C-alpha positions, 0 to 999 in steps of 0.5 A: 094318814103316815109319812109311810103311807105317803111314801107308799102311795108317792111310789106307786103313783109314780110306777103306774104313770111310768107305764102309762108313760111305757104304752105310749113310748112304744106306741109310737116306737112300733108302727101300730094303725091308728085306730088299734092305737087309740083304742090303746091309749084310752083302754091304758088311761081307763086302767091307771083312772081304775087303778088310782081312783081305788088306791085313794079309795083305800086310802080314804076308807071306802074301802071296798065291801063299804056302805057309802049312805045310810040305810 
């Protein structure tokens, strides 16, 4: 893995973290009813985790269409 790839990974994670923080901040600034606010927070975290898993799998060489198990 090259230094450029690590810097790119760091930048993507930083931007993703800022976007999740922005969602949490906007929800705290506006009066969103609590069940809806909790659902939005959960959806934002789940999407961020899925993006992070996808990025890490691509860096590990396990992309879309790659068979993990032999056979």
